[in-house]
Residue, then its C-alpha position, 0 to 999 in steps of 0.5 A: x820802246x819803253x812806253x809801247x802800248x801805254x797812254x798818257x795825258x800831259x797837262x801844261x804840254x804846249x811848251x817847256x818841260x810838258x812839251x819835252x815830256x810829250x816828245x820823250x813819251x811819243x818817242x818811246x812808244x806812247x800815245x799822248x793826249x796833250x793838254x794846255x790853256x794856250x790853244x794856238x801852240x798846243x794845236x801846233x805842237x800836237x800836230x807835229x807829234x800827230x797826237x790829239x790835244x785838249x784845250x783847257x785849264x787843269x785848275x778847273x774840274x770840268x776841264x781836268x775831267x774832260x782831259x781824261x775823258x778825251x784821252x779815254x775816247x781817243x785811246x780807250x785807257x789812260x795809264x800815265x797822268x803827268x800833272x805839269x801845268x804851272x805858273x809863277x807869281x809876279x814877284x811881291x813881298x809877303x805883305x804886299x801880295x794880293x789875295x787874288x794872286x795867291x789864289x790864282x797860283x794855288x789853283x793853277x799849280x796845286x788844285x790842278x794836280x789834285x783835280x787831274x790826279x783824281x780824274x785820272x785815278x778814278x779812270x785807272x781804278x775803273x779800268x784795272x791794271x794800275x797806272x802812273x801819276x807824276x806831279x811837277x813840284x819844284x826845289x822851291x818846295x824846300x827852298x823859300x824865295x820870299x817874293x814868290x810866296x804862293x809859288x813856293x807854297x804850291x810846290x810844297x803842297x804838291x809834294x805832300x799831295x804826292x805823298x797823300x795820293x801815293x798811300x791812298x792809291x798804292x792798293x790799286x796798283x797806282x804809283x804816284x811821284x813827283x819831280x822837283x826841278x832846279x833852274x831849267x832853261x824853259x822859255x820862262x827860265x831863259x828870260x828869268x836867268x839869262x836876261x839878267x846877269x845878276x839873276x844868272x850869277x845868283x841861280x848858278x851860285x847855288x848850282x854845284x853842277x855849274x850849269x842850268x838844266x834843260x827840259x829834256x833832262x826833266x823829261x828823262x826823269x818823268x820817262x823813268x818814273x812812267x816806266x817799270x824801271x821805277x816799279x818800287x818807287x812811289x810817294x817821292x819827289x825826285x829833284x833834278x836840281x844840279x845839286x842845289x838842295x844839298x848846298x849850304x854855301x855858294x860856288x864861284x861863277x864865271 
């Protein structure tokens, strides 16, 4: 198993991509502490996997620090931090976007990655041996949607934060990379694109592979970045997006 003996913490792990990553890591031999703000679902999924969990908001320093402390208490160290917690904003035109909505999305999507990454990096440096940090970005780090201002800004920030962290932490043997998914059929994604025919066609018309991705496909990228298979990769954002970023026109949709 490719993660035998490794210890990971994952934020936003109760459902969607975070849960798929937890499933993948456990199947590959890792010990995982699952973090999320949804206490009920988190307890259920962590129980299914037989792994400890911590209920908290990764965008708050005390909660981010506690997740790392909980991981070390449970398994003695931390080797992998997956900063996956995130939300989107309620669609709004730029001039109508409330300040508090901008602040909320930036805190949960971007500040959480700073806080969890910093807490994990400090522990990795203290214990020695390097480590891996994976941030969850998006194709919207490079492709703007005008009604999702704070979401796009937070994901662009995630990509640059990943670069900064990789440069700063490289001397400690800590690799930092990001994943930038396209349209993925999480629970939120299904509601957004499968419940609205116009939205489904619009998203698929910008996806050359002509289907949506699955959380498991993103989890496979996370597994690659967490293992020595990616030992010479740091400061990069990998985009499992079905070809969207390379497309400068639309494709036919059935």
